[in-house]
Structures are given as C-alpha cells and as structure tokens.
C-alpha positions as CSV (number, residue, x, y, z in Angstrom):
1,M,-50.4,-108.2,-60.2
2,R,-49.9,-104.5,-59.3
3,I,-46.6,-103.9,-60.8
4,S,-44.6,-100.5,-60.6
5,V,-41.8,-99.8,-62.7
6,I,-39.1,-97.3,-61.8
7,G,-37.3,-95.9,-64.7
8,C,-38.8,-94.4,-68.1
9,G,-36.0,-94.9,-70.2
10,R,-36.3,-97.3,-73.2
11,W,-35.8,-100.6,-71.3
12,G,-38.0,-99.4,-68.6
13,T,-41.0,-98.3,-70.7
14,F,-40.8,-101.5,-72.6
15,L,-41.0,-103.2,-69.6
16,A,-44.2,-101.1,-68.6
17,W,-45.5,-102.0,-72.5
18,Y,-45.0,-105.5,-72.0
19,L,-46.4,-106.2,-68.3
20,T,-49.4,-104.7,-69.3
21,R,-49.7,-106.7,-72.3
22,A,-49.3,-109.9,-70.0
23,G,-51.9,-108.7,-68.0
24,H,-51.2,-106.9,-65.1
25,E,-51.8,-103.7,-63.7
26,V,-48.9,-101.4,-64.3
27,T,-47.8,-97.9,-63.0
28,L,-44.5,-96.4,-64.7
29,Y,-42.7,-93.7,-62.4
30,G,-40.5,-91.1,-64.1
31,R,-38.5,-88.3,-62.4
32,E,-40.6,-84.8,-62.9
33,S,-37.1,-83.3,-64.4
34,S,-36.8,-85.9,-66.8
35,Q,-37.5,-85.2,-70.9
36,K,-38.4,-88.7,-71.5
37,F,-41.1,-88.9,-68.8
38,S,-42.4,-85.6,-69.8
39,Q,-42.7,-86.7,-73.3
40,L,-44.3,-90.0,-72.0
41,R,-46.9,-87.9,-70.3
42,E,-47.6,-85.7,-73.1
43,T,-47.5,-88.4,-75.9
44,R,-47.8,-91.6,-74.4
45,T,-44.9,-93.1,-76.7
46,N,-41.1,-92.8,-76.8
47,S,-41.0,-93.7,-80.5
48,L,-40.4,-97.2,-79.8
49,V,-43.5,-98.2,-77.9
50,T,-47.2,-96.7,-77.4
51,L,-48.3,-97.1,-73.9
52,E,-51.8,-98.2,-73.1
53,R,-54.1,-95.5,-71.7
54,S,-54.6,-98.2,-68.8
55,V,-50.5,-97.5,-67.7
56,A,-50.2,-95.2,-65.0
57,L,-47.6,-92.4,-65.3
58,T,-46.5,-91.0,-61.9
59,S,-43.3,-88.5,-60.6
60,D,-44.2,-89.7,-57.2
61,L,-41.8,-92.5,-56.0
62,G,-43.6,-93.1,-52.7
63,K,-46.8,-93.7,-54.8
64,A,-45.1,-95.7,-57.4
65,V,-44.0,-98.0,-54.5
66,D,-47.2,-98.1,-52.4
67,T,-49.3,-99.1,-55.3
68,A,-47.0,-102.3,-56.2
69,E,-46.9,-105.6,-55.4
70,I,-43.8,-106.5,-57.3
71,L,-41.5,-103.2,-57.9
72,I,-39.6,-103.3,-61.3
73,I,-36.1,-101.3,-61.2
74,S,-35.0,-100.2,-64.4
75,I,-32.1,-97.1,-64.2
76,G,-28.7,-96.7,-65.0
77,A,-26.6,-99.0,-62.5
78,Q,-24.4,-96.1,-61.3
79,G,-27.7,-94.2,-60.1
80,F,-28.8,-97.4,-58.4
81,R,-27.7,-96.5,-55.1
82,S,-29.0,-93.0,-55.0
83,L,-32.1,-94.6,-55.5
84,M,-31.9,-97.0,-52.7
85,Q,-31.0,-93.9,-50.5
86,Q,-34.5,-92.5,-52.2
87,L,-37.0,-95.3,-51.2
88,P,-39.3,-95.5,-48.4
89,H,-38.0,-98.8,-47.3
90,E,-40.7,-99.5,-44.6
91,K,-43.1,-99.4,-47.5
92,L,-41.5,-102.5,-49.2
93,A,-42.7,-104.9,-46.4
94,G,-44.7,-107.5,-48.4
95,K,-43.4,-106.6,-51.6
96,S,-40.8,-108.6,-54.2
97,V,-38.5,-106.1,-55.9
98,V,-37.0,-107.2,-59.7
99,L,-33.5,-105.7,-60.9
100,C,-33.8,-105.2,-64.9
101,M,-30.5,-103.8,-64.9
102,K,-27.0,-105.2,-66.0
103,G,-24.1,-103.0,-64.3
104,L,-22.0,-103.2,-61.2
105,E,-21.0,-100.3,-59.1
106,A,-18.0,-98.7,-60.4
107,G,-16.2,-97.9,-57.0
108,T,-16.7,-100.9,-55.2
109,G,-17.3,-103.8,-57.8
110,K,-20.3,-104.5,-56.1
111,R,-23.4,-106.2,-57.5
112,L,-26.6,-104.7,-57.9
113,T,-28.5,-107.3,-55.4
114,Q,-25.6,-106.7,-52.6
115,I,-26.3,-102.7,-53.1
116,F,-30.1,-103.4,-52.7
117,E,-29.6,-105.5,-49.4
118,E,-27.7,-103.0,-47.8
119,Y,-30.7,-100.9,-47.6
120,A,-33.5,-103.6,-47.6
121,P,-32.3,-106.9,-46.3
122,E,-35.8,-108.2,-45.3
123,T,-37.1,-107.6,-49.0
124,P,-36.9,-110.7,-51.7
125,V,-35.1,-109.6,-54.8
126,A,-34.6,-111.2,-58.2
127,V,-32.7,-110.2,-61.1
128,W,-34.1,-110.2,-64.5
129,V,-31.2,-110.5,-67.5
130,G,-30.5,-112.1,-70.7
131,P,-30.8,-111.4,-74.4
132,G,-33.4,-108.7,-75.9
133,H,-33.9,-105.3,-77.9
134,V,-37.1,-103.4,-77.8
135,Q,-36.8,-102.9,-81.3
136,D,-37.1,-106.5,-81.8
137,F,-39.7,-107.5,-79.5
138,T,-42.0,-104.8,-80.5
139,R,-41.4,-106.5,-84.2
140,G,-42.8,-109.6,-82.2
141,I,-39.2,-111.7,-82.4
142,P,-39.4,-113.7,-79.1
143,N,-36.2,-114.2,-76.8
144,C,-35.4,-115.9,-74.0
145,M,-34.4,-114.5,-70.4
146,V,-33.4,-115.7,-67.2
147,I,-34.9,-114.7,-63.9
148,D,-32.6,-115.5,-60.6
149,S,-32.7,-115.0,-57.0
150,K,-31.6,-116.4,-53.6
151,S,-35.6,-117.1,-53.6
152,T,-36.6,-120.2,-55.1
153,D,-40.5,-119.0,-54.3
154,L,-40.2,-115.4,-56.0
155,K,-38.3,-117.4,-59.1
156,T,-41.3,-119.4,-59.3
157,E,-43.9,-116.6,-58.9
158,L,-42.1,-114.3,-61.6
159,V,-41.6,-116.9,-64.4
160,D,-45.4,-117.8,-64.2
161,A,-46.5,-113.8,-63.8
162,F,-44.2,-112.4,-66.4
163,S,-43.9,-115.7,-69.5
164,T,-45.5,-114.8,-72.6
165,N,-45.0,-116.0,-76.1
166,L,-42.6,-112.7,-76.6
167,I,-40.5,-113.8,-73.7
168,R,-39.7,-117.4,-72.4
169,F,-37.9,-117.4,-69.0
170,Y,-35.2,-119.5,-67.5
171,Y,-34.7,-120.4,-63.9
172,G,-31.4,-119.1,-62.8
173,H,-29.4,-121.4,-60.5
174,D,-26.3,-119.1,-59.3
175,L,-27.1,-115.3,-58.9
176,L,-23.8,-114.0,-58.5
177,G,-22.7,-115.8,-61.8
178,N,-25.7,-114.1,-63.6
179,E,-25.0,-110.7,-62.1
180,I,-21.3,-110.8,-63.1
181,G,-22.3,-112.5,-66.4
182,A,-25.0,-109.8,-67.5
183,A,-22.6,-107.0,-66.5
184,S,-19.4,-107.7,-68.1
185,K,-21.0,-108.6,-71.3
186,N,-21.3,-104.8,-72.0
187,V,-17.6,-104.5,-71.7
188,I,-17.3,-107.0,-74.5
189,G,-20.0,-105.0,-76.1
190,I,-17.5,-101.9,-76.4
191,A,-14.9,-104.4,-77.6
192,A,-16.9,-105.5,-80.5
193,G,-17.7,-102.4,-81.2
194,M,-14.1,-101.0,-81.7
195,L,-13.3,-104.0,-83.7
196,D,-16.2,-102.9,-86.1
197,G,-14.7,-99.3,-86.0
198,L,-11.1,-100.4,-87.0
199,G,-12.8,-102.7,-89.5
200,K,-11.3,-106.1,-87.9
201,T,-15.0,-107.7,-87.3
202,A,-13.2,-111.1,-88.2
203,L,-12.1,-111.0,-84.7
204,K,-15.2,-111.0,-83.2
205,G,-15.0,-114.9,-82.9
206,A,-12.0,-114.5,-80.7
207,L,-13.3,-112.2,-78.9
208,M,-16.4,-114.3,-78.0
209,S,-14.2,-117.0,-76.9
210,R,-11.8,-115.5,-75.0
211,G,-14.2,-113.1,-73.4
212,T,-16.6,-116.0,-72.1
213,R,-13.3,-117.7,-70.6
214,E,-12.3,-114.9,-68.9
215,I,-15.7,-114.3,-67.1
216,A,-16.2,-117.8,-66.3
217,R,-12.5,-117.4,-64.3
218,L,-13.7,-114.6,-62.5
219,I,-17.4,-115.8,-61.5
220,K,-15.5,-119.3,-60.5
221,A,-13.1,-116.9,-58.2
222,M,-15.5,-115.3,-57.0
223,G,-17.9,-118.4,-55.6
224,G,-20.0,-118.6,-58.7
225,S,-20.5,-121.6,-61.1
226,E,-18.1,-120.7,-64.1
227,I,-20.8,-122.3,-66.3
228,S,-22.9,-119.8,-65.7
229,A,-20.7,-117.1,-68.1
230,Y,-21.8,-119.6,-71.1
231,G,-25.8,-119.1,-70.4
232,L,-28.0,-116.7,-71.2
233,A,-26.8,-113.8,-69.1
234,H,-23.4,-113.8,-70.9
235,L,-22.5,-115.7,-73.6
236,G,-26.2,-116.0,-74.6
237,D,-26.3,-112.5,-74.7
238,Y,-23.6,-111.8,-77.3
239,E,-25.6,-111.9,-80.3
240,A,-27.7,-108.9,-78.9
241,T,-24.6,-107.3,-77.6
242,V,-21.7,-107.9,-79.9
243,F,-23.3,-107.8,-83.3
244,S,-26.8,-105.7,-83.1
245,P,-26.7,-102.1,-84.4
246,Y,-29.1,-101.7,-81.5
247,S,-26.4,-102.3,-78.7
248,H,-25.3,-99.1,-76.8
249,N,-22.2,-100.7,-75.6
250,R,-21.3,-101.9,-79.5
251,K,-22.3,-98.8,-80.9
252,F,-20.4,-96.8,-78.4
253,G,-17.2,-99.1,-79.2
254,E,-17.3,-98.3,-83.0
255,L,-18.0,-94.5,-82.7
256,F,-15.1,-94.1,-79.9
257,V,-12.2,-95.5,-82.3
258,R,-13.4,-93.1,-84.9
259,G,-13.5,-90.1,-83.0
260,E,-17.1,-89.4,-83.1
261,P,-19.3,-88.6,-80.2
262,Y,-21.8,-91.0,-78.6
263,G,-24.6,-89.6,-76.6
264,E,-26.2,-92.7,-75.2
265,L,-25.4,-94.4,-71.9
266,A,-22.7,-97.1,-72.1
267,E,-22.9,-98.9,-69.0
268,G,-20.0,-101.1,-70.2
269,V,-17.8,-97.8,-69.1
270,A,-18.2,-97.9,-65.7
271,T,-18.3,-101.6,-65.5
272,T,-14.9,-101.7,-67.0
273,T,-13.8,-99.9,-64.1
274,A,-15.8,-102.0,-61.5
275,L,-14.1,-105.1,-63.3
276,L,-10.6,-104.2,-62.7
277,K,-11.2,-103.9,-58.9
278,L,-12.8,-107.4,-59.1
279,S,-9.4,-108.4,-61.2
280,E,-7.4,-107.0,-58.6
281,D,-9.5,-108.3,-55.3
282,Y,-10.0,-112.1,-56.7
283,Q,-6.3,-112.1,-58.6
284,V,-7.8,-112.9,-62.1
285,E,-6.6,-111.6,-65.1
286,L,-8.7,-109.9,-67.4
287,P,-6.9,-109.2,-70.5
288,I,-9.9,-107.5,-72.4
289,T,-11.3,-105.8,-69.7
290,Y,-7.8,-104.4,-69.2
291,A,-7.4,-103.4,-73.2
292,I,-10.5,-101.4,-73.1
293,N,-9.7,-99.4,-70.3
294,E,-6.6,-98.5,-71.7
295,V,-8.3,-97.2,-74.7
296,V,-11.3,-95.7,-73.0
297,N,-9.9,-94.4,-70.0
298,V,-6.3,-94.1,-70.3
299,G,-6.3,-92.8,-73.9
300,K,-4.0,-95.1,-75.9
301,D,-4.5,-96.1,-79.4
302,A,-7.3,-98.7,-80.1
303,G,-5.7,-100.2,-83.1
304,Q,-2.2,-100.8,-81.5
305,V,-3.9,-102.0,-78.1
306,L,-6.4,-104.4,-79.7
307,S,-3.6,-105.8,-82.2
308,D,-1.5,-106.6,-78.9
309,L,-4.3,-108.4,-77.5
310,F,-5.6,-110.4,-80.3
311,L,-2.4,-110.9,-82.4
312,R,0.1,-111.4,-80.0
313,S,2.4,-114.2,-79.5
314,L,0.9,-117.6,-79.7
315,K,-0.6,-118.9,-76.6
316,T,-1.3,-122.4,-75.5
317,E,-5.2,-121.2,-74.2
318,F,-7.4,-118.9,-74.4
C-alpha cells in the first residue's frame, strides 16, 4: 500500500521504518524548518532508526497527501488542530487516516478523532494506540497494540496491512475508551516519575490500581466501556509508561521533582489540563490528575501533595 506518515519525530520516523519493512511504499513528511527532518534528509537516520532509501522524504504536505492511500499522522496532540487546518481536505476523498498519537486537546478536552471529524467528516479515521518504545522494537522485542475505529472495515484493513511478527494488533471495540485511556496514561506516567524522583517508587502499585480505577470511571461517565481502562490502551501501556527509562512522561516527572530541566515533549502535561475539564464536565473525581496539576501548574510541593494523595486516611475502596 502507499502510505504517507505525517510527522518526523521519533515515533513518526519509526512508523516509516516499520511500515517499509512490512512491505509498504512509504513517504515521510516533515516541515522544512524542522531540524529533525533536515537530519533525516542528510543522513537518513535519527540515531534510533535508519530509513531505507526507498522511503521518500518530502516537506510538501500536499504531495504527501496526494501520494497516499493511507495517511498516518504522528505529531504532538496540541498541534493537531493546526495541522487539520492546513491539510488539503478535498484530497482526502477515498483515503483512510490513522492517528498514531496519544493526547487530548488541552483547551476543550476533545479527543483527536473528534477534532478530525470537525474538518473531514466523510473520511474514515482510526487510532493506533498501545504500548511500545522505538528502542525496544528496533532491538526486535515484540509487543501488542490496538487499532480502533468506528469503521469495522477500516479496522480489518489496517490490522491485515500492518501486522508483523514485531507488532501484533488487536481490534478495539471502544473508540472513546481507547482514546481516553491512551491519553490519560501519560498523566499516570508523570506521577510515576515523580514517585521515582522522590524515592517513593514502591507506591507505583497503588498508583496503577487507583489510576486505572479513576480512568475507568471517567470513560464510563463519558459513554464508553469502563473495561477499556484495563486494556492495552491504558493499563496495558503502564509498563512502557510507568516503568520504562524510555518514557518521556515518566522522565519528565522524575526530573521535575528534582528541579532539573527536561527538553523533550511530555504530552501528559497538556493532557492534565484536558482531563480536569472532562472531570468538571462529567462530574468525575480524578485525584491523581488533580495532584499532578497542583505540582506542575500550581507549584505546590510534590512530596507533600503525593503524600497527601497516597498516604491519606483509610478509604474503603480506590
């Protein structure tokens, strides 16, 4: 299949690498001003993966859309609406779009498929979520991921086209739940990093138990299946987010409580703001999200906030 990947960060570049190895004809798009794209054009590598010569590189967004049967988008969630405003929507007819991103729009709490449908309601869209780090995949360590969509035909097409021995795909059956679960696990990742930085790593068990329960309640209140919080998009992604040294969000939380700068994207920060809005809109308490907001955005002491969160008076249930 002819596939264009929009976004040349570490995940987007990996997707181009992976899908080429899966036998597809791949084009990778990056902005002309992007240093990452310039490096790829000059060296074909970003130090994590090296692209085959067959992967076409372009900074022409219209061309990337023109050449594709399937368009894969892998950028920061907070830049997604801006990208949708730039996409030539008339060229999306007859194509399918896959969002390989985990986040919610900070200002509105909207899921990414909701934003996509505002601009291209006639184009079928899917999400590709679940655990996995580039560093593990390139070492040949396999994992399982999820593809979900309102369209059963699109899910079937994508699972058939993308499956290899490196990634086994499962069919999702709750688009809302999988999107909320995938986005919110990044907030749990920040909390995990803070526990690491404070020397309270043993509390990760309580974090995982409570985090999953909180998000399950939110998903249910929004009209999804609470069981989705226990699937690959959320709980199943905790290993890669809560424990892995490669997790941006975990590392951000660890360095934040140590007062050290972190120059990489931590999508969970913006997701915290989005979840607070959803918490208010749907009247669901999210104590972990509240705690992370108090530390990151309000400036309260992390040690005190997290102690209050996990070591407070006895409760009958999480």
